[in-house]
N, C-alpha and C positions, 0 to 999 in steps of 0.2 A: 608252394612256389609255382608261379605261372610262367610259361614260355611265350606269352603274348607280347607283341611289339609294344614299345612305349607309346607310339602313336599309330593308330590304325592306318593301314594302307588305303589309298584311294581305290575303291572297287571299280571305278570307271576306267582305270588305266591298267591294261593287262601287262603282266611281266613279259619281257622279251629276252629270250635266251642269249647268252653271250657267244653266239656262233656266227661264222661268216654267212652261212645260208640264212639264218634268221634275220640278221641285220640287213642283208641284201634284199630279202623279201619285203621288209618293212619300209625300205626306201623306194622312191619313185624316180623315174626318168633320169635326169642329169645327175641327181644325187647318187643314184645306184651306180651309174657309170663311173663317177668320181671315186666312190668307195672301192669298186673293183680295181680301178687303176692304182689307188694307193695300197690296197692290200696285196695286189699282185707284185708290187715292187718292194714291199717291206720284207726285211730279213727276219729269220726265225728269232723267237725270244721276245724281248721287250719292244723292239720296233713294231712287230706285227701286233702285239698286245696293245700298244698305244694307239695304233690305227683303229683297231677293233673297238676300244673304249671310246674314242672320239666319235666314230660313226654310230655306235650303239646309243650314245647320248643324243645325237642328232635324230636318230629314229624314234627314240622315246619322246623327245620334244615334239616331233611331228605327229605322234600318236594321239596327242591331246588336241581336240578341236579348238580352233581359234588362235593358233600360234601366231599368225601374221598380225592379228589385232593386238595380241599381248605384246609383241615386239614394237608395234607402232605406239602403243600406250606407254611403254617403258621409255622409248626414245623421246616422246613428247612430254613425259612427266605426268600423264593422266592415269587415274585409277591405280595409283601405287598404294601398297600396303606397308605401313611401318613395320620394321623388323620385330618390334616388341609385340605385335599382334600375331606373329606366326607361332604355331605349336612348338613348344620346347624353348621358346625365347626366355632369356633371363627375366626373372620377376613374374613368370607366369604362375 
């Protein structure tokens, strides 16, 4: 039996720890300041966890080059990939 993931991880994207310091370090400028403002006002427990998850995802999206172009493509309907072509899609 193997403990390998079903789909190999993209080796070009480095994992980002789910910590306040790691997320803050991965964000730049205004995003970092907005993160600190939200995390500083969040209460213990689920509220702070939700803020951390939100900004962790933002930092991960920013870590892959070309984010602005991908967003522009999605908004304009260009270079879209059908869901059936994604790894793990039904019928694959």
